[in-house]
MARRO-159842 format. One record per residue (C-alpha): residue in one letter; chain; x negated, y, z negated. Coordinates in Angstrom, 1 decimal. Layout:
% residues N
> resn,chain,u,v,w
> A,A,X,Y,Z
...
//
This chain:
% residues 393
> resn,chain,u,v,w
> M,A,-107.0,-127.3,-123.7
> S,A,-106.6,-130.7,-122.0
> A,A,-105.1,-131.2,-118.6
> Q,A,-101.8,-132.4,-120.2
> E,A,-101.6,-129.4,-122.5
> L,A,-102.2,-127.1,-119.5
> A,A,-99.4,-128.9,-117.6
> D,A,-97.1,-128.5,-120.6
> L,A,-97.8,-124.8,-121.0
> V,A,-97.3,-123.9,-117.3
> P,A,-95.0,-126.1,-117.2
> C,A,-95.7,-128.4,-114.3
> S,A,-96.6,-132.0,-113.7
> L,A,-100.0,-133.5,-114.7
> D,A,-100.4,-134.6,-111.0
> H,A,-100.0,-131.0,-110.0
> V,A,-102.9,-130.0,-112.2
> R,A,-105.1,-132.8,-110.8
> H,A,-104.2,-131.8,-107.2
> L,A,-105.3,-128.2,-107.8
> Q,A,-108.5,-129.4,-109.4
> A,A,-109.2,-131.6,-106.4
> L,A,-108.7,-128.6,-104.1
> G,A,-111.3,-126.7,-106.1
> L,A,-108.8,-124.2,-107.4
> L,A,-109.1,-125.3,-111.1
> T,A,-112.6,-125.8,-112.6
> P,A,-112.5,-127.2,-116.0
> E,A,-115.6,-127.1,-118.2
> E,A,-116.5,-130.4,-119.8
> G,A,-112.9,-131.6,-119.0
> T,A,-111.0,-128.7,-120.7
> Y,A,-109.3,-125.6,-119.5
> D,A,-109.1,-122.2,-121.0
> S,A,-105.7,-120.4,-121.4
> T,A,-106.1,-118.3,-118.3
> S,A,-105.9,-121.4,-116.3
> V,A,-102.1,-121.2,-116.8
> H,A,-102.0,-118.0,-114.9
> L,A,-104.1,-119.6,-112.1
> V,A,-101.7,-122.5,-111.7
> R,A,-98.7,-120.1,-111.5
> L,A,-100.6,-118.0,-109.0
> M,A,-101.1,-121.0,-106.8
> D,A,-97.4,-121.9,-107.1
> G,A,-96.7,-118.4,-105.9
> F,A,-99.0,-118.9,-102.9
> K,A,-97.2,-122.1,-102.1
> E,A,-93.7,-120.5,-102.3
> A,A,-94.9,-117.7,-100.1
> G,A,-96.0,-120.3,-97.5
> V,A,-99.7,-119.9,-98.0
> S,A,-101.6,-123.1,-97.6
> L,A,-103.4,-124.2,-100.8
> D,A,-105.9,-126.0,-98.7
> E,A,-106.9,-122.8,-97.0
> V,A,-107.0,-121.0,-100.4
> G,A,-109.3,-123.7,-101.7
> R,A,-111.6,-123.4,-98.7
> G,A,-111.7,-119.7,-99.2
> V,A,-112.7,-120.1,-102.8
> A,A,-115.3,-122.7,-101.9
> A,A,-116.8,-120.3,-99.4
> G,A,-116.9,-117.4,-101.9
> E,A,-114.4,-115.3,-99.9
> L,A,-111.6,-115.7,-102.5
> S,A,-111.8,-115.5,-106.2
> F,A,-109.3,-115.1,-109.1
> P,A,-110.8,-114.1,-112.4
> L,A,-107.4,-113.5,-113.9
> G,A,-108.9,-113.6,-117.5
> L,A,-110.0,-109.9,-116.9
> F,A,-106.5,-108.6,-117.0
> M,A,-104.1,-111.2,-118.0
> P,A,-103.1,-112.1,-121.6
> E,A,-103.6,-115.4,-123.3
> L,A,-100.4,-117.4,-123.4
> A,A,-98.6,-118.6,-126.5
> A,A,-97.2,-122.1,-126.5
> R,A,-93.5,-122.7,-126.0
> T,A,-92.9,-124.3,-129.4
> A,A,-89.3,-123.1,-130.0
> T,A,-86.0,-123.8,-128.2
> F,A,-83.0,-121.5,-127.9
> D,A,-80.9,-124.0,-129.7
> K,A,-83.3,-124.1,-132.7
> L,A,-83.6,-120.3,-132.6
> G,A,-79.9,-119.9,-132.6
> K,A,-79.4,-122.1,-135.6
> E,A,-82.0,-120.2,-137.5
> L,A,-80.3,-116.8,-136.8
> G,A,-76.8,-118.0,-137.0
> R,A,-76.1,-116.8,-133.5
> S,A,-75.1,-118.7,-130.3
> P,A,-78.0,-120.0,-128.2
> E,A,-76.0,-118.6,-125.1
> L,A,-76.4,-115.0,-126.6
> L,A,-80.2,-115.5,-127.0
> R,A,-80.6,-117.0,-123.4
> R,A,-78.6,-113.9,-122.2
> L,A,-80.9,-111.5,-124.0
> S,A,-84.0,-113.2,-122.6
> F,A,-82.5,-113.0,-119.1
> E,A,-81.6,-109.3,-119.5
> V,A,-85.0,-108.2,-120.7
> G,A,-86.3,-109.8,-117.5
> L,A,-87.5,-113.2,-118.7
> P,A,-85.1,-115.8,-117.4
> P,A,-85.1,-119.0,-119.6
> L,A,-86.7,-122.1,-118.2
> A,A,-84.5,-125.1,-117.3
> E,A,-86.0,-127.1,-120.2
> D,A,-84.8,-124.3,-122.6
> R,A,-88.1,-123.9,-124.4
> V,A,-89.2,-120.3,-125.4
> R,A,-92.6,-118.8,-126.1
> A,A,-93.3,-118.2,-129.8
> E,A,-94.0,-114.5,-129.1
> D,A,-90.7,-114.2,-127.1
> A,A,-88.8,-116.0,-130.0
> E,A,-90.1,-113.4,-132.5
> I,A,-88.9,-110.4,-130.4
> L,A,-85.5,-112.0,-129.9
> K,A,-85.3,-112.5,-133.7
> L,A,-86.1,-108.8,-134.2
> I,A,-83.5,-107.6,-131.7
> V,A,-80.8,-109.7,-133.4
> M,A,-81.8,-109.0,-137.0
> R,A,-82.5,-105.2,-136.7
> L,A,-79.4,-104.6,-134.6
> D,A,-77.1,-106.7,-136.8
> L,A,-74.3,-104.2,-136.6
> A,A,-74.2,-104.3,-132.8
> T,A,-71.8,-106.4,-130.8
> D,A,-73.0,-109.0,-128.3
> E,A,-72.3,-106.6,-125.4
> E,A,-74.3,-103.8,-127.2
> L,A,-77.2,-106.2,-127.7
> S,A,-77.1,-107.0,-124.0
> R,A,-77.1,-103.4,-123.1
> F,A,-80.1,-102.8,-125.4
> A,A,-82.0,-105.6,-123.7
> R,A,-81.2,-104.3,-120.2
> L,A,-82.2,-100.8,-121.2
> Y,A,-85.7,-101.7,-122.4
> G,A,-86.2,-104.6,-120.0
> G,A,-85.3,-102.7,-117.0
> A,A,-87.4,-99.6,-117.9
> V,A,-90.5,-101.7,-118.6
> Q,A,-90.1,-103.7,-115.4
> R,A,-89.8,-100.5,-113.3
> M,A,-92.8,-99.1,-115.0
> V,A,-95.0,-102.1,-114.5
> T,A,-94.0,-102.4,-110.9
> S,A,-94.7,-98.8,-110.2
> G,A,-98.0,-99.0,-112.0
> L,A,-99.1,-101.9,-109.8
> E,A,-98.2,-100.0,-106.7
> F,A,-100.2,-97.0,-108.0
> F,A,-103.2,-99.3,-108.6
> D,A,-103.0,-100.9,-105.2
> Q,A,-103.0,-97.4,-103.5
> A,A,-105.4,-95.6,-105.7
> V,A,-108.0,-98.5,-106.3
> R,A,-107.7,-101.6,-104.2
> Q,A,-107.0,-99.9,-100.8
> R,A,-109.8,-97.4,-101.5
> V,A,-112.3,-100.1,-102.4
> A,A,-111.3,-102.1,-99.3
> G,A,-112.6,-99.1,-97.3
> F,A,-116.1,-99.1,-98.9
> D,A,-118.1,-100.1,-95.7
> N,A,-121.4,-100.3,-97.8
> L,A,-120.1,-103.2,-99.9
> S,A,-119.8,-106.8,-99.0
> N,A,-116.5,-108.7,-99.5
> E,A,-117.8,-110.3,-102.6
> E,A,-118.9,-107.0,-104.0
> K,A,-115.5,-105.4,-103.2
> D,A,-113.7,-108.2,-104.9
> A,A,-115.9,-108.0,-108.1
> L,A,-115.3,-104.2,-108.2
> I,A,-111.6,-104.5,-107.7
> Y,A,-111.3,-107.0,-110.5
> Q,A,-113.5,-104.9,-112.8
> K,A,-111.2,-101.9,-112.1
> A,A,-108.1,-104.1,-112.8
> G,A,-109.4,-104.9,-116.2
> D,A,-110.1,-101.3,-116.9
> Y,A,-106.6,-100.3,-115.7
> T,A,-105.0,-103.0,-117.9
> E,A,-106.8,-101.5,-121.0
> L,A,-105.8,-98.0,-120.0
> V,A,-102.1,-99.0,-119.6
> A,A,-102.1,-100.9,-122.9
> S,A,-103.3,-97.8,-124.7
> I,A,-101.2,-95.1,-122.9
> V,A,-97.8,-96.8,-123.1
> P,A,-97.6,-97.1,-127.0
> W,A,-99.2,-93.6,-127.3
> L,A,-96.5,-92.0,-125.0
> Q,A,-93.8,-93.8,-126.7
> R,A,-94.9,-92.5,-130.0
> R,A,-95.3,-88.9,-128.8
> H,A,-92.0,-88.8,-127.0
> R,A,-90.2,-90.4,-130.0
> E,A,-91.5,-87.6,-132.2
> H,A,-89.8,-84.9,-130.0
> S,A,-86.7,-86.9,-129.4
> V,A,-86.0,-88.0,-133.0
> L,A,-86.4,-84.5,-134.3
> A,A,-84.1,-83.1,-131.8
> Y,A,-81.6,-85.9,-132.6
> V,A,-81.8,-85.3,-136.4
> V,A,-81.2,-81.5,-135.9
> S,A,-78.1,-82.2,-133.8
> V,A,-76.6,-84.8,-136.1
> T,A,-77.3,-82.7,-139.2
> E,A,-75.5,-79.7,-137.7
> E,A,-72.5,-81.9,-137.1
> F,A,-72.6,-83.2,-140.7
> M,A,-72.9,-79.8,-142.1
> E,A,-69.9,-78.5,-140.2
> Q,A,-67.8,-81.6,-141.0
> R,A,-68.6,-81.4,-144.7
> G,A,-68.1,-77.7,-145.1
> I,A,-71.7,-76.9,-146.0
> R,A,-71.5,-73.9,-143.7
> P,A,-68.9,-72.6,-141.4
> P,A,-69.2,-73.7,-137.7
> Q,A,-71.6,-71.6,-135.7
> P,A,-70.9,-70.8,-132.1
> K,A,-73.1,-72.9,-129.9
> Q,A,-74.8,-72.1,-126.6
> P,A,-73.8,-75.0,-124.3
> P,A,-76.4,-76.9,-122.4
> A,A,-76.3,-76.8,-118.7
> I,A,-76.7,-79.4,-116.0
> A,A,-78.3,-78.6,-112.6
> F,A,-78.6,-80.6,-109.5
> L,A,-81.2,-80.1,-106.8
> D,A,-80.5,-81.6,-103.3
> L,A,-83.0,-81.8,-100.4
> T,A,-80.7,-81.2,-97.4
> G,A,-83.1,-82.5,-94.8
> Y,A,-84.6,-85.4,-96.7
> T,A,-82.8,-88.2,-94.9
> A,A,-83.7,-86.8,-91.5
> F,A,-87.3,-86.3,-92.5
> A,A,-87.6,-89.9,-93.7
> E,A,-86.1,-91.2,-90.5
> E,A,-88.4,-89.0,-88.4
> H,A,-91.7,-89.4,-90.2
> G,A,-91.4,-92.8,-92.0
> D,A,-91.2,-94.2,-95.5
> Q,A,-94.8,-93.3,-96.5
> A,A,-94.4,-89.7,-95.5
> A,A,-91.1,-89.5,-97.4
> A,A,-92.9,-91.0,-100.5
> D,A,-95.6,-88.4,-100.2
> L,A,-93.0,-85.7,-100.0
> A,A,-91.4,-87.1,-103.2
> T,A,-94.7,-87.0,-104.9
> D,A,-95.2,-83.4,-104.0
> L,A,-91.6,-82.6,-105.2
> A,A,-92.3,-84.2,-108.5
> A,A,-95.1,-81.7,-109.3
> V,A,-92.8,-78.7,-108.4
> V,A,-89.9,-80.1,-110.4
> S,A,-91.9,-80.8,-113.6
> Q,A,-93.5,-77.4,-113.6
> A,A,-90.4,-75.3,-112.9
> A,A,-88.3,-77.3,-115.4
> K,A,-90.7,-77.1,-118.2
> A,A,-91.3,-73.4,-117.7
> H,A,-87.5,-72.9,-118.4
> D,A,-87.1,-75.3,-121.3
> G,A,-85.6,-78.0,-119.2
> R,A,-86.3,-81.5,-118.0
> A,A,-85.7,-83.7,-115.0
> V,A,-83.3,-86.4,-116.1
> K,A,-83.4,-88.7,-113.1
> W,A,-84.2,-88.9,-109.4
> L,A,-81.4,-89.4,-107.0
> G,A,-83.1,-90.5,-103.7
> D,A,-82.8,-87.0,-102.1
> G,A,-82.5,-84.9,-105.2
> V,A,-83.0,-84.5,-108.9
> M,A,-80.7,-84.0,-111.9
> F,A,-81.8,-81.6,-114.7
> H,A,-80.8,-80.8,-118.2
> F,A,-81.4,-77.3,-119.7
> T,A,-80.8,-76.1,-123.2
> D,A,-79.8,-72.6,-122.0
> P,A,-77.6,-71.8,-118.9
> G,A,-79.6,-68.6,-118.2
> R,A,-82.8,-70.5,-118.1
> A,A,-81.1,-73.1,-115.9
> V,A,-80.3,-70.4,-113.3
> L,A,-83.8,-68.9,-113.4
> A,A,-85.2,-72.4,-112.9
> A,A,-82.9,-73.1,-110.1
> L,A,-84.0,-70.0,-108.2
> D,A,-87.7,-70.9,-108.8
> L,A,-87.0,-74.5,-107.7
> V,A,-85.4,-73.5,-104.4
> D,A,-88.2,-71.2,-103.6
> E,A,-91.1,-73.5,-104.7
> T,A,-89.6,-76.6,-103.1
> E,A,-89.3,-75.0,-99.7
> H,A,-92.7,-73.4,-100.0
> T,A,-94.4,-76.7,-101.1
> I,A,-92.7,-79.4,-99.0
> R,A,-91.1,-77.4,-96.2
> V,A,-87.7,-79.0,-96.7
> P,A,-84.6,-76.8,-97.5
> A,A,-83.2,-77.2,-101.0
> R,A,-79.9,-76.2,-102.6
> M,A,-78.8,-76.3,-106.2
> G,A,-75.7,-76.2,-108.4
> V,A,-75.5,-75.3,-112.1
> N,A,-72.7,-75.8,-114.6
> P,A,-72.8,-75.5,-118.5
> G,A,-70.5,-77.2,-121.0
> P,A,-70.2,-80.3,-123.3
> I,A,-71.9,-83.4,-122.1
> I,A,-72.0,-87.1,-123.2
> A,A,-75.6,-88.2,-123.8
> Q,A,-76.3,-91.9,-123.5
> E,A,-79.7,-93.8,-123.1
> G,A,-81.5,-90.7,-121.9
> D,A,-78.8,-89.8,-119.3
> Y,A,-75.8,-87.5,-119.3
> F,A,-72.2,-88.0,-118.3
> G,A,-68.9,-86.2,-118.2
> R,A,-67.0,-83.6,-116.5
> T,A,-69.7,-81.0,-116.8
> V,A,-72.1,-83.2,-115.0
> N,A,-69.6,-84.1,-112.2
> I,A,-68.9,-80.4,-111.5
> A,A,-72.5,-79.5,-111.4
> A,A,-73.1,-82.3,-108.8
> R,A,-70.1,-81.2,-106.7
> I,A,-71.3,-77.5,-106.8
> A,A,-74.7,-78.6,-105.4
> D,A,-72.9,-80.6,-102.7
> Y,A,-70.9,-77.5,-101.7
> A,A,-73.9,-75.2,-101.6
> R,A,-75.6,-74.5,-98.3
> P,A,-79.4,-74.9,-97.7
> H,A,-81.4,-72.3,-99.7
> E,A,-78.5,-71.4,-102.0
> V,A,-78.1,-71.6,-105.9
> L,A,-74.4,-71.8,-106.7
> V,A,-73.0,-71.5,-110.2
> S,A,-69.7,-71.8,-111.9
> E,A,-67.8,-69.0,-113.6
> D,A,-68.8,-70.5,-117.0
> T,A,-72.4,-70.2,-116.0
> R,A,-72.1,-66.6,-114.9
> Q,A,-70.4,-65.6,-118.2
> A,A,-73.1,-67.5,-120.3
> V,A,-76.0,-65.8,-118.4
> G,A,-75.1,-62.2,-118.9
> G,A,-76.9,-61.1,-115.7
> D,A,-80.5,-60.8,-117.3
> G,A,-82.8,-61.1,-114.4
> V,A,-80.1,-62.5,-112.1
> E,A,-77.4,-61.1,-109.9
> F,A,-74.2,-62.9,-108.9
> E,A,-72.2,-62.7,-105.7
> L,A,-68.6,-64.0,-106.0
> I,A,-67.7,-66.7,-103.6
> G,A,-64.2,-67.5,-104.8
> D,A,-62.1,-70.3,-106.2
> V,A,-63.2,-73.5,-104.4
> A,A,-61.6,-77.0,-104.3
> L,A,-64.5,-79.3,-105.0
> K,A,-64.3,-83.0,-104.0
> G,A,-63.4,-85.1,-107.0
> V,A,-62.5,-82.2,-109.3
> S,A,-58.8,-81.8,-110.1
> E,A,-58.7,-78.0,-110.4
> S,A,-60.5,-75.3,-108.3
> V,A,-63.7,-73.9,-109.6
> R,A,-64.7,-70.3,-109.3
> L,A,-68.2,-70.2,-107.8
> H,A,-70.9,-67.5,-107.6
> R,A,-74.0,-67.3,-105.6
> A,A,-77.1,-66.6,-107.9
> L,A,-79.6,-64.1,-106.5
> R,A,-82.7,-62.3,-107.7
> P,A,-82.2,-58.6,-108.4
//
């Protein structure tokens, strides 16, 4: 592309492109630029905003101490040929809604209001495929996927920095130039890996989730339509694990040690939950929320989790378990059952697994013994809850 086409795609002024070329930061071949030059201009703008002197960056590039081969892991950019006004007229929806959706997936519209062709196509799909959804529901959909992908990308870059870049920086047998080349090569490999693993995992998890969803909905349809009489259901259970000394540990040992502790906890959590047909729903800073299909398995998992957590990371743990109807939304669970489980965990002492009366009745005592604590007034719960301490026989 020409210098003017590059400036239009960034977008920036033509003088800015010429200035970067004069500093040696842009190197056209035979007067033209490839599409990755757009990323380079934006990177230089990022340096400038961070207070980094572009003159110094240019000298570093000239001396061979800095290099930015972004084409190894950054995509080619599509031109901004559409506008939100034009797209809104085509879809029969307000441009304001489309701007809002773009913002909420994490791509704030430019002041000039142009939109990339690939972005326009996705916005079209969202509006057309979810034509029954209200504007608020479309906005919630955009936040759901935009936020999840942003968190995943950010966490992935943090992982790459720790597992690759920092490790290569410690290779004393390599020159700085060799280190840079190796890091960029590994960055390209990492990009290819992520580009493959994300759609694969999405497909595989969708298989499981869709089948579970169809079973649940079909059961409801069959009961509502009289195809079979309602069958008694075993309610699911929600459990909360709380690390009672996590905050003190983080204050004493620092954020990195706390992050390492969380990594070790993740391995324990995943193994114990899966062994009892459960899953970790979300992390809560100093704890974890779980969903189990069977209350009995939830109690057994809780006992394992308290033991394994303390054995692995040397921080006391406590847990609360409560079964009952729950409201599922966007991979999370809500409602009274969840609130009571959280309050039971808050009431528990270190090393304890406390359960509600409903839990005790659903378990039947197989592999577990219960010690009555009594009727307890839990914070935020209108009626007292009868609690039991779960113990191994």
